[in-house]
N, C-alpha and C positions, 0 to 999 in steps of 0.2 A: 381641478377637474373632478376630483372626488366629491367636492361640495356641490357641483352642478349635476353630475350624472350618478353619483353614488360610488362607494368603494367597490361594489360588486359588478359594476358595469364593465363589459368587455373592453371598452376603450380605456377605462381607468386602469384595468389590470394590464393591458398592453403597454401603457405609458410607464407603469411601475416597473415592468420587466425591462423595458428599453433603458430606463434610468439605471437599473442594476447592471446592465451590460456596459453602460458608459463608466460606471464606477469601477467595474472589473478591469476595463481597458486602462483606467487611470491608476490601477494598482490599489484602489481603495476596497480591498477584498472583504473586509469585515462588514462594511456598509452594503456592499453588493450582496453578501450572504443574507443579511437581514431582510433586504428587499425581496430576494428570491424566496426566502422562507415565507414571508408575508404573502407574496403573490401565490405561492403554492397553496397555502391555507385557504385563501379566498377563492381560488379556482376550484379547489376541492369542494367547497360549500356551494359554489355556483354551478359548476359543470359536472362534478363527480370525480372520483379517483381515477377512472380509466379514460377520461377524456384526453385526447392528444395534447391539448394545451397544458393541462395539469401535469401530464407525464413529462413534457418538455421542461416545465419549471422544476420538477424534481431532478431532472438531469442536470440543469444549470446549477442547482444547489449542491449536488454531489461534486461536480467539477470544481466549484469555487472552494469547497471544503478541502479537497485534495490539494489545490494550489496553495492553500494556507498551511499545508502539512498537518492538517487535523485529520490524521488517517483513521482514527477510531470513528469519528463522526462520518467521514466519507465512506468507510466500509459499511456502516449501517444504512446510509442513504442509498449507496449503490445496491445493497442487498434488497432493499425495498423496491428500488427501481427495477431490478432484475425480475422480481416476482411479478410486477405489473406488466413488464414487457413480455414475459413468458406467457402470462395469461391472455394478453391482448393479441400478440403477434405470433406466438409459438416459440419453441426452444431454439430452432435453427434459423430464425429470421435474422437478417444482418444487423438490425438494431439491437436485438437481444444479445447477439454475439459481441457487439461493441461494448455493451454494459458488462457482460461476463468478463471480458478482458480487462476492463477498468477495475472491476471488483478484485480480480486477481492481483493487479498491481497494488491496490490499497492494502490487501492482505499481506503482500510481500513487505510493504513499508511498515506494517504493524509488527513485523517479525514472525508472522504466522506463515512461515515459508512452505511447510508441507501442504497446507490448505491452498496456498497460492499456486504451487506447482500442479496440484491435482485439478484445480479449476482451469488453469491455463491449458493444460493438456487436453481437458475435455473441450474447451473452447476451440482449440486447434483441430481436434478430431471432427467436431461438428462443422467447422468451417470447410474442412477438406471434403466432407461428405456433401455439403450443400453447394459450395461454390466451385469445388474441384481442387485437388492438391496443388495445381500450378497457378491458381488465382493469387494475385499479389497479397491479398489479405490472409489467405491460408499460409502462404510461404512465410509471411511476417510473423503470424501467430505461432507457427511451428518453431521458428527461430527463437521467439520469446520463451516458449515452453522449455526448449533446450537450455536457454540462458538461465532461467530460474532454477531448473534442475541442477545445473552446474554450481550455481551459487549456494543452493541448499546443501549439496555434497561438500562443498568447501567449508561451510559453517560447521557441519558435523565433524569434519577432519580437524578443524581448529579446536573444537571443544574436546575431542578425544585426546589430542596430544596435550592440550592444556591440563586435562585431568591427570595424565601420566606424569607431567612435569611436577604437578602439585604432590602427587603420591611419592615421587622420587625425593623431592625436597623434604617432605615430612619424614621419610625413612632416614635420610641423611641426618636430620636434626635429632631423631631418636638415637641414632648410633653415636652422635657426638655427645648427647646427654649421658648415655651409658658410659662413655669413655672418660668424660670430664666431671661428671656429677654436678653438684651445685655451682661449681666454678664456671660452668658453661653459661655465657651471657644469655643465650636463648632460653635457658631453664627458668629465668626470672622475667621473661617477656621483653628482654631488651632489644631483640633483633627481629621480632615477629613482623613488625611493620615493614622493615627493610626487605625481609624475605618475600612478603606479599607483593611489594612493588617490583621486586626482581622477577617474580613469576608473571605479573601483569605485563612487564616489558618484554619478556621472552615470548609470551603468547601473542602480544601485539606484533612483534617482529616476525613470528611464524605466520600470522595472518597476512601480513604484507607480502611475505615470500610466496604464499600460496595464491594470492589474489592476482587475477588476470589484469592485463594492461587496461586501465580505465580510460585511456585516451582513444581506444578503438571504438568503432561504430557499435560494437556489441555491448558496451557498458550500460548498466541499467540503474544508474543512480536516480533517475527520474522517469516517471511514466512517459512513454512516447506521446507526442501530441495527437497522433491518430492511432486508434486501436482497431 
């Protein structure tokens, strides 16, 4: 088709994107991403950055990057998409809020938990103002904001206790060295690796103990299908 109509023709671009959708449905995500990326580039040259068709291609690209767990790339693409959506539709538009929520989940998956919480809280507040607090989207976004906040607090607790365990172990080792001198195995590096593994295991056990039940509907291991 590109030979007959040209690569920039709307029909060619539509066929390219439809093929990408088929690839995504088949689980061929890398191939789908390549086509989405190419489609977006051509649409940008043909229609411009703010054209709805170009914006849709950017959205498809961000989603397939997230599905591949390429969270760094997805966060960048969602951020670019959020800027375009905000410029075209406004901050409180439903499509803008959708992208804002998606970006928050990408940030969460990156480990940037504080940024994720702040963005999701803002998204939930805008949703409540625009759609009303009882709207299903607002209720869901407020629930996600609380969920991310709880996860962030849990992570801080695990790190704090882990630091305390490390400090206690170091102090005990120093006391043992003072008591036994050079005869203490740890003085020559014999048990450092064992002590580190012990600390890692204790921190891991602590995290499991603090972690909520991931079988519940509130678990956030993956971004919800709808934001």
